[in-house]
C-alpha positions as a Markdown table, in Angstrom:
| # | Residue | x | y | z |
|---|---|---|---|---|
| 1 | Unk | -137.8 | -57.8 | 14.6 |
| 2 | Unk | -138.6 | -58.5 | 11.1 |
| 3 | Unk | -135.8 | -56.3 | 10.0 |
| 4 | Unk | -133.2 | -58.3 | 11.8 |
| 5 | Unk | -134.6 | -61.6 | 10.6 |
| 6 | Unk | -134.4 | -60.3 | 7.1 |
| 7 | Unk | -130.6 | -59.5 | 7.5 |
| 8 | Unk | -129.8 | -62.6 | 8.9 |
| 9 | Unk | -131.5 | -64.5 | 6.0 |
| 10 | Unk | -129.8 | -62.1 | 3.4 |
| 11 | Unk | -126.5 | -63.1 | 4.7 |
| 12 | Unk | -127.3 | -66.7 | 4.8 |
| 13 | Unk | -128.4 | -66.4 | 1.2 |
| 14 | Unk | -125.4 | -64.6 | 0.1 |
| 15 | Unk | -123.2 | -67.3 | 1.7 |
| 16 | Unk | -125.1 | -70.0 | -0.1 |
| 17 | Unk | -124.7 | -68.2 | -3.3 |
| 18 | Unk | -121.0 | -67.3 | -3.2 |
| 19 | Unk | -119.8 | -69.6 | -0.7 |
| 20 | Unk | -118.0 | -68.9 | 2.6 |
| 21 | Unk | -114.6 | -67.3 | 1.3 |
| 22 | Unk | -113.8 | -66.1 | 4.7 |
| 23 | Unk | -113.5 | -69.7 | 5.9 |
| 24 | Unk | -111.4 | -70.7 | 2.8 |
| 25 | Unk | -109.1 | -67.8 | 3.3 |
| 26 | Unk | -108.9 | -68.5 | 7.1 |
| 27 | Unk | -108.0 | -72.3 | 6.0 |
| 28 | Unk | -105.6 | -71.2 | 3.4 |
| 29 | Unk | -103.5 | -69.1 | 6.0 |
| 30 | Unk | -103.8 | -71.7 | 8.6 |
| 31 | Unk | -102.4 | -74.1 | 5.9 |
| 32 | Unk | -99.5 | -71.6 | 5.4 |
| 33 | Unk | -98.8 | -71.1 | 9.0 |
| 34 | Unk | -98.6 | -75.1 | 9.5 |
| 35 | Unk | -96.3 | -75.3 | 6.5 |
| 36 | Unk | -93.9 | -72.5 | 7.9 |
| 37 | Unk | -94.2 | -74.0 | 11.3 |
| 38 | Unk | -93.0 | -77.2 | 9.9 |
| 39 | Unk | -90.1 | -75.8 | 8.0 |
| 40 | Unk | -89.1 | -73.9 | 11.0 |
| 41 | Unk | -89.2 | -77.1 | 13.2 |
| 42 | Unk | -87.1 | -78.9 | 10.6 |
| 43 | Unk | -84.6 | -75.8 | 10.4 |
| 44 | Unk | -84.3 | -75.4 | 14.4 |
| 45 | Unk | -82.4 | -78.7 | 15.2 |
| 46 | Unk | -79.7 | -77.8 | 12.7 |
| 47 | Unk | -79.1 | -74.5 | 13.9 |
| 48 | Unk | -79.1 | -75.5 | 17.5 |
| 49 | Unk | -76.7 | -78.4 | 17.1 |
| 50 | Unk | -74.2 | -75.9 | 15.2 |
| 51 | Unk | -74.5 | -73.4 | 18.1 |
| 52 | Unk | -74.1 | -76.1 | 20.7 |
| 53 | Unk | -70.8 | -77.4 | 18.8 |
| 54 | Unk | -69.4 | -73.9 | 18.5 |
| 55 | Unk | -70.0 | -73.2 | 22.2 |
| 56 | Unk | -68.3 | -76.4 | 23.2 |
| 57 | Unk | -65.3 | -75.8 | 21.1 |
| 58 | Unk | -64.9 | -72.2 | 22.2 |
| 59 | Unk | -65.4 | -73.5 | 26.1 |
| 60 | Unk | -62.8 | -76.2 | 25.4 |
| 61 | Unk | -60.3 | -73.8 | 23.9 |
| 62 | Unk | -60.9 | -71.3 | 26.6 |
| 63 | Unk | -60.2 | -74.1 | 29.5 |
| 64 | Unk | -57.3 | -75.1 | 27.7 |
| 65 | Unk | -56.0 | -71.7 | 27.7 |
| 66 | Unk | -56.6 | -71.4 | 31.3 |
| 67 | Unk | -55.1 | -74.6 | 32.2 |
| 68 | Unk | -51.9 | -73.6 | 30.1 |
| 69 | Unk | -51.6 | -70.1 | 31.6 |
| 70 | Unk | -52.0 | -71.7 | 35.0 |
| 71 | Unk | -49.2 | -74.4 | 34.7 |
| 72 | Unk | -46.7 | -71.7 | 33.2 |
| 73 | Unk | -44.2 | -70.4 | 35.8 |
| 74 | Unk | -41.3 | -67.7 | 35.7 |
| 75 | Unk | -37.9 | -68.3 | 36.9 |
| 76 | Unk | -36.1 | -65.2 | 38.1 |
| 77 | Unk | -32.5 | -64.4 | 38.3 |
| 78 | Unk | -32.3 | -64.7 | 42.3 |
| 79 | Unk | -34.2 | -68.1 | 42.8 |
| 80 | Unk | -34.5 | -71.8 | 41.9 |
| 81 | Unk | -37.8 | -73.4 | 40.9 |
| 82 | Unk | -38.2 | -77.0 | 42.2 |
| 83 | Unk | -40.6 | -79.2 | 40.2 |
| 84 | Unk | -42.1 | -82.1 | 42.0 |
| 85 | Unk | -44.3 | -85.0 | 40.7 |
| 86 | Unk | -46.4 | -86.8 | 43.1 |
| 87 | Unk | -44.0 | -85.3 | 45.9 |
| 88 | Unk | -40.8 | -86.4 | 44.3 |
| 89 | Unk | -38.3 | -83.8 | 42.8 |
| 90 | Unk | -37.9 | -84.5 | 39.3 |
| 91 | Unk | -35.8 | -81.4 | 38.1 |
| 92 | Unk | -35.0 | -77.8 | 39.1 |
| 93 | Unk | -34.5 | -74.8 | 36.9 |
| 94 | Unk | -31.7 | -72.1 | 37.5 |
| 95 | Unk | -31.8 | -70.2 | 34.4 |
| 96 | Unk | -34.1 | -67.1 | 34.2 |
| 97 | Unk | -37.2 | -67.5 | 31.9 |
| 98 | Unk | -40.4 | -68.8 | 31.3 |
| 99 | Unk | -41.2 | -72.5 | 31.7 |
| 100 | Unk | -44.1 | -75.1 | 31.9 |
| 101 | Unk | -45.1 | -77.9 | 34.1 |
| 102 | Unk | -47.5 | -81.0 | 33.4 |
| 103 | Unk | -51.0 | -79.9 | 34.7 |
| 104 | Unk | -52.4 | -81.8 | 37.8 |
| 105 | Unk | -49.5 | -84.0 | 38.5 |
| 106 | Unk | -46.7 | -81.7 | 38.8 |
| 107 | Unk | -46.2 | -78.7 | 41.5 |
| 108 | Unk | -43.5 | -76.0 | 41.5 |
| 109 | Unk | -41.8 | -74.5 | 44.6 |
| 110 | Unk | -39.3 | -71.9 | 45.1 |
| 111 | Unk | -35.7 | -71.7 | 46.8 |
| 112 | Unk | -33.6 | -68.6 | 47.1 |
| 113 | Unk | -30.6 | -68.5 | 44.8 |
| 114 | Unk | -28.8 | -65.3 | 46.2 |
| 115 | Unk | -26.5 | -65.2 | 49.1 |
| 116 | Unk | -28.1 | -65.4 | 52.6 |
| 117 | Unk | -26.9 | -64.4 | 55.9 |
| 118 | Unk | -27.7 | -66.4 | 59.2 |
| 119 | Unk | -27.3 | -64.8 | 62.4 |
| 120 | Unk | -26.3 | -67.7 | 64.8 |
| 121 | Unk | -27.4 | -67.5 | 68.7 |
| 122 | Unk | -24.8 | -66.7 | 71.2 |
| 123 | Unk | -23.0 | -69.7 | 72.5 |
| 124 | Unk | -20.8 | -70.3 | 75.4 |
| 125 | Unk | -17.4 | -72.2 | 74.7 |
| 126 | Unk | -14.2 | -73.0 | 77.0 |
| 127 | Unk | -10.8 | -71.8 | 75.8 |
| 128 | Unk | -7.8 | -73.7 | 76.1 |
| 129 | Unk | -6.7 | -72.0 | 79.4 |
| 130 | Unk | -10.0 | -73.2 | 81.0 |
| 131 | Unk | -12.0 | -69.6 | 80.5 |
| 132 | Unk | -15.4 | -69.4 | 79.6 |
| 133 | Unk | -16.7 | -66.9 | 76.8 |
| 134 | Unk | -19.6 | -66.3 | 75.0 |
| 135 | Unk | -19.2 | -65.9 | 71.1 |
| 136 | Unk | -21.6 | -64.2 | 68.8 |
| 137 | Unk | -21.3 | -64.9 | 65.0 |
| 138 | Unk | -22.9 | -65.0 | 61.7 |
| 139 | Unk | -22.6 | -67.1 | 58.5 |
| 140 | Unk | -23.0 | -66.0 | 54.8 |
| 141 | Unk | -24.1 | -68.9 | 52.7 |
| 142 | Unk | -26.3 | -69.9 | 49.6 |
| 143 | Unk | -27.9 | -72.9 | 47.9 |
| 144 | Unk | -25.8 | -74.6 | 45.2 |
| 145 | Unk | -28.0 | -77.9 | 44.6 |
| 146 | Unk | -31.7 | -77.7 | 45.6 |
| 147 | Unk | -32.3 | -81.2 | 44.8 |
| 148 | Unk | -29.5 | -82.3 | 47.3 |
| 149 | Unk | -30.9 | -80.0 | 49.9 |
| 150 | Unk | -34.7 | -81.3 | 49.6 |
| 151 | Unk | -33.2 | -84.8 | 49.7 |
| 152 | Unk | -30.9 | -84.5 | 52.6 |
| 153 | Unk | -32.7 | -81.6 | 54.6 |
| 154 | Unk | -36.2 | -81.5 | 53.3 |
| 155 | Unk | -36.6 | -77.7 | 53.9 |
| 156 | Unk | -34.6 | -74.6 | 54.0 |
| 157 | Unk | -34.9 | -74.1 | 57.7 |
| 158 | Unk | -33.6 | -77.8 | 58.4 |
| 159 | Unk | -30.5 | -77.0 | 56.4 |
| 160 | Unk | -30.0 | -73.7 | 58.2 |
| 161 | Unk | -30.2 | -75.6 | 61.6 |
| 162 | Unk | -27.7 | -78.3 | 60.3 |
| 163 | Unk | -25.3 | -75.8 | 59.2 |
| 164 | Unk | -25.7 | -74.0 | 62.5 |
| 165 | Unk | -24.7 | -77.2 | 64.3 |
| 166 | Unk | -21.7 | -77.8 | 62.1 |
| 167 | Unk | -20.4 | -74.2 | 62.6 |
| 168 | Unk | -20.8 | -74.3 | 66.4 |
| 169 | Unk | -19.2 | -77.7 | 66.4 |
| 170 | Unk | -16.1 | -76.4 | 64.4 |
| 171 | Unk | -15.7 | -72.8 | 66.2 |
| 172 | Unk | -15.9 | -74.6 | 69.7 |
| 173 | Unk | -13.2 | -77.0 | 68.6 |
| 174 | Unk | -10.9 | -74.1 | 67.1 |
| 175 | Unk | -11.2 | -71.9 | 69.9 |
| 176 | Unk | -10.5 | -74.5 | 72.3 |
| 177 | Unk | -7.3 | -74.8 | 70.9 |
| 178 | Unk | -6.4 | -71.0 | 71.8 |
| 179 | Unk | -6.0 | -69.1 | 75.0 |
| 180 | Unk | -8.4 | -66.4 | 76.2 |
| 181 | Unk | -5.8 | -63.6 | 75.5 |
| 182 | Unk | -5.1 | -64.8 | 71.7 |
| 183 | Unk | -8.9 | -64.6 | 71.1 |
| 184 | Unk | -9.7 | -61.4 | 72.3 |
| 185 | Unk | -6.5 | -59.8 | 70.6 |
| 186 | Unk | -7.8 | -59.0 | 67.3 |
| 187 | Unk | -4.1 | -58.2 | 65.9 |
| 188 | Unk | -3.2 | -61.8 | 66.8 |
| 189 | Unk | -2.3 | -63.9 | 63.7 |
| 190 | Unk | -4.1 | -66.9 | 65.4 |
| 191 | Unk | -7.4 | -65.0 | 65.7 |
| 192 | Unk | -7.3 | -64.1 | 61.8 |
| 193 | Unk | -6.9 | -67.6 | 60.8 |
| 194 | Unk | -10.1 | -69.0 | 62.6 |
| 195 | Unk | -12.6 | -67.6 | 60.4 |
| 196 | Unk | -11.0 | -69.2 | 57.2 |
| 197 | Unk | -10.2 | -72.4 | 58.9 |
| 198 | Unk | -14.2 | -72.6 | 60.2 |
| 199 | Unk | -15.4 | -71.9 | 56.7 |
| 200 | Unk | -13.3 | -74.6 | 55.1 |
| 201 | Unk | -14.0 | -77.3 | 57.8 |
| 202 | Unk | -17.8 | -76.8 | 57.8 |
| 203 | Unk | -18.0 | -76.8 | 53.9 |
| 204 | Unk | -16.2 | -80.1 | 54.0 |
| 205 | Unk | -18.9 | -81.5 | 56.8 |
| 206 | Unk | -21.8 | -80.1 | 54.5 |
| 207 | Unk | -20.2 | -81.6 | 51.4 |
| 208 | Unk | -19.9 | -85.2 | 53.1 |
| 209 | Unk | -23.4 | -85.3 | 53.9 |
| 210 | Unk | -24.5 | -83.5 | 50.7 |
| 211 | Unk | -26.7 | -80.9 | 51.8 |
| 212 | Unk | -26.5 | -78.9 | 48.7 |
| 213 | Unk | -25.3 | -75.6 | 50.4 |
| 214 | Unk | -22.2 | -73.7 | 50.8 |
| 215 | Unk | -20.8 | -71.2 | 53.4 |
| 216 | Unk | -19.0 | -68.2 | 51.8 |
| 217 | Unk | -17.7 | -66.9 | 55.1 |
| 218 | Unk | -18.1 | -67.4 | 59.1 |
| 219 | Unk | -17.4 | -64.4 | 61.0 |
| 220 | Unk | -17.1 | -64.0 | 64.9 |
| 221 | Unk | -19.0 | -60.8 | 65.4 |
| 222 | Unk | -18.0 | -60.4 | 69.1 |
| 223 | Unk | -16.9 | -62.3 | 72.2 |
| 224 | Unk | -18.0 | -61.6 | 75.8 |
| 225 | Unk | -17.5 | -63.1 | 79.3 |
| 226 | Unk | -20.2 | -64.6 | 81.1 |
| 227 | Unk | -21.8 | -62.1 | 83.5 |
| 228 | Unk | -20.6 | -64.1 | 86.5 |
| 229 | Unk | -17.0 | -63.8 | 85.4 |
| 230 | Unk | -16.8 | -60.4 | 84.2 |
| 231 | Unk | -16.0 | -58.7 | 87.5 |
| 232 | Unk | -13.5 | -61.0 | 88.5 |
| 233 | Unk | -11.7 | -60.9 | 84.9 |
| 234 | Unk | -12.0 | -57.1 | 85.0 |
| 235 | Unk | -10.1 | -57.1 | 88.5 |
| 236 | Unk | -7.5 | -59.4 | 87.4 |
| 237 | Unk | -7.0 | -57.5 | 84.1 |
| 238 | Unk | -6.8 | -54.2 | 86.1 |
| 239 | Unk | -4.3 | -55.6 | 88.5 |
| 240 | Unk | -2.2 | -57.1 | 85.6 |
| 241 | Unk | -2.3 | -53.6 | 83.8 |
| 242 | Unk | -1.1 | -52.0 | 86.9 |
| 243 | Unk | 1.7 | -54.5 | 87.4 |
| 244 | Unk | 2.8 | -54.0 | 83.7 |
| 245 | Unk | 2.4 | -50.1 | 84.2 |
| 246 | Unk | 4.8 | -50.3 | 87.3 |
| 247 | Unk | 7.2 | -52.4 | 85.5 |
| 248 | Unk | 7.4 | -49.9 | 82.8 |
| 249 | Unk | 7.8 | -47.2 | 85.3 |
| 250 | Unk | 10.5 | -48.8 | 86.9 |
| 251 | Unk | 12.3 | -49.6 | 83.7 |
| 252 | Unk | 11.9 | -45.9 | 82.7 |
| 253 | Unk | 13.4 | -44.7 | 86.1 |
| 254 | Unk | 16.4 | -47.1 | 85.8 |
| 255 | Unk | 16.8 | -45.8 | 82.2 |
| 256 | Unk | 16.5 | -42.4 | 83.4 |
| 257 | Unk | 19.1 | -42.5 | 86.0 |
| 258 | Unk | 21.5 | -44.3 | 83.8 |
| 259 | Unk | 21.0 | -41.5 | 81.0 |
| 260 | Unk | 21.5 | -38.8 | 83.8 |
| 261 | Unk | 24.9 | -40.5 | 85.3 |
| 262 | Unk | 26.1 | -41.0 | 81.6 |
| 263 | Unk | 25.3 | -37.4 | 80.8 |
| 264 | Unk | 27.1 | -36.0 | 84.0 |
| 265 | Unk | 30.1 | -37.9 | 83.2 |
| 266 | Unk | 30.1 | -36.8 | 79.7 |
| 267 | Unk | 29.8 | -33.2 | 81.2 |
| 268 | Unk | 32.4 | -33.4 | 83.9 |
| 269 | Unk | 34.8 | -34.7 | 81.1 |
| 270 | Unk | 33.8 | -31.8 | 78.8 |
| 271 | Unk | 34.2 | -29.3 | 81.6 |
| 272 | Unk | 37.7 | -30.7 | 82.5 |
| 273 | Unk | 38.7 | -30.7 | 78.9 |
| 274 | Unk | 37.5 | -27.3 | 78.6 |
| 275 | Unk | 39.1 | -26.0 | 81.6 |
| 276 | Unk | 42.5 | -27.5 | 80.9 |
| 277 | Unk | 42.4 | -26.2 | 77.4 |
| 278 | Unk | 41.4 | -22.5 | 78.7 |
| 279 | Unk | 44.3 | -22.7 | 81.5 |
| 280 | Unk | 46.7 | -23.5 | 78.8 |
| 281 | Unk | 45.4 | -21.0 | 76.6 |
| 282 | Unk | 45.3 | -18.3 | 79.3 |
| 283 | Unk | 49.0 | -19.1 | 80.3 |
| 284 | Unk | 50.2 | -18.7 | 76.9 |
| 285 | Unk | 48.4 | -15.5 | 76.5 |
| 286 | Unk | 49.7 | -14.2 | 79.8 |
| 287 | Unk | 53.1 | -15.3 | 79.0 |
| 288 | Unk | 52.7 | -13.6 | 75.5 |
| 289 | Unk | 51.3 | -10.6 | 77.3 |
| 290 | Unk | 54.4 | -10.5 | 79.8 |
| 291 | Unk | 56.7 | -10.9 | 76.7 |
| 292 | Unk | 55.0 | -7.8 | 75.0 |
| 293 | Unk | 55.1 | -5.9 | 78.4 |
| 294 | Unk | 58.7 | -6.6 | 78.8 |
| 295 | Unk | 59.7 | -5.7 | 75.4 |
| 296 | Unk | 57.7 | -2.5 | 75.5 |
| 297 | Unk | 58.7 | -1.3 | 78.9 |
| 298 | Unk | 62.2 | -2.2 | 78.4 |
| 299 | Unk | 62.4 | 0.7 | 76.0 |
| 300 | Unk | 61.6 | 3.3 | 78.5 |
| 301 | Unk | 62.1 | 2.1 | 82.1 |
| 302 | Unk | 61.0 | 5.5 | 83.7 |
| 303 | Unk | 57.6 | 5.7 | 81.8 |
| 304 | Unk | 57.0 | 2.1 | 82.8 |
| 305 | Unk | 57.4 | 3.2 | 86.4 |
| 306 | Unk | 55.1 | 5.9 | 85.9 |
| 307 | Unk | 52.7 | 3.7 | 84.6 |
| 308 | Unk | 52.7 | 1.3 | 87.3 |
| 309 | Unk | 52.3 | 4.0 | 89.8 |
| 310 | Unk | 49.3 | 5.3 | 88.1 |
| 311 | Unk | 47.8 | 2.0 | 87.9 |
| 312 | Unk | 48.4 | 1.6 | 91.8 |
| 313 | Unk | 46.1 | 4.8 | 91.9 |
| 314 | Unk | 43.5 | 3.3 | 90.3 |
| 315 | Unk | 43.4 | 0.1 | 92.6 |
| 316 | Unk | 44.0 | 2.1 | 96.0 |
| 317 | Unk | 42.5 | 5.5 | 95.7 |
| 318 | Unk | 38.5 | 5.7 | 95.9 |
| 319 | Unk | 36.0 | 8.2 | 96.8 |
| 320 | Unk | 36.2 | 7.7 | 100.4 |
| 321 | Unk | 40.0 | 6.6 | 100.6 |
| 322 | Unk | 42.2 | 8.3 | 103.2 |
| 323 | Unk | 45.9 | 8.0 | 102.7 |
| 324 | Unk | 48.4 | 9.2 | 105.5 |
| 325 | Unk | 51.8 | 9.4 | 103.9 |
| 326 | Unk | 54.9 | 11.6 | 104.7 |
| 327 | Unk | 54.8 | 15.0 | 103.0 |
| 328 | Unk | 58.4 | 14.4 | 101.6 |
| 329 | Unk | 57.6 | 11.2 | 100.0 |
| 330 | Unk | 57.8 | 11.0 | 96.5 |
| 331 | Unk | 54.3 | 9.8 | 96.4 |
| 332 | Unk | 53.2 | 12.7 | 98.3 |
| 333 | Unk | 55.3 | 15.1 | 95.8 |
| 334 | Unk | 53.4 | 13.6 | 92.9 |
| 335 | Unk | 50.1 | 14.0 | 94.3 |
| 336 | Unk | 50.8 | 17.6 | 95.3 |
| 337 | Unk | 52.1 | 18.4 | 91.7 |
| 338 | Unk | 55.7 | 18.4 | 92.4 |
| 339 | Unk | 57.6 | 16.5 | 89.7 |
| 340 | Unk | 61.0 | 17.3 | 89.7 |
């Protein structure tokens, strides 16, 4: 116990003699730390403000870049870009390239610039001769003024619908001027003019109403009969074709008989002429031969008589010929070899 008390008294004695340096040192350290904290507290607001400003600038630039990129649009070669402001069309771009719109208040839509094909529904019309036919046609068209199209029709399907109505009306009028046979006959000149006249008339109607579209060509793909009329038309066509065929056959037979009669007459004329000429030639030949015979045989009458006799033998004596003549006849003497 006494040792412990002494140790404590000694420590107190030393602290009184030399002073409490540990406390001083700790106080000095605390003072330095306080000063450093004060300096840090003074520097920290300045750095924070700088970083906050930089962050705001970077964020603003990034947002502006995003807005700029979001309001860029590309125009391709086969399309129009329609720029609207509060729903109103302010302009349209047709040249390919990169363009920009005003953010938030302008919007961009697209319309096709290339040629398009519109396949129309089959419709029934009446021809000039009061026959009903079903036509199936199509149209090749394009947009030439997007602003006029939107102003007049609003949308592309509405423009197609109006174009279809014009085409049907014009085709009905044009085909109503032709007979059924003229329409179904592709080689008829009237059929060939229909496509051009329909195209021209439809473009006039579209231009009058300023729809901003142009029809390049209208073609009739095919023409059919209504199902209830097909059999009757086919029967009538068969009857007409048979009648026409019979007419051709009758005409052919008549021409055949006429050609045969004419040929027979020519043959008879040629044969008669040939026979006459042949008879003349034969007569002349026989006369010439007789003259030659006379001239020849007159030089030796006995030889001529013998020659005639031998010639008679050729004609009268055959393999089975039996001749009964007197034995003293000259003919028998010659046959028996007696020549004197």
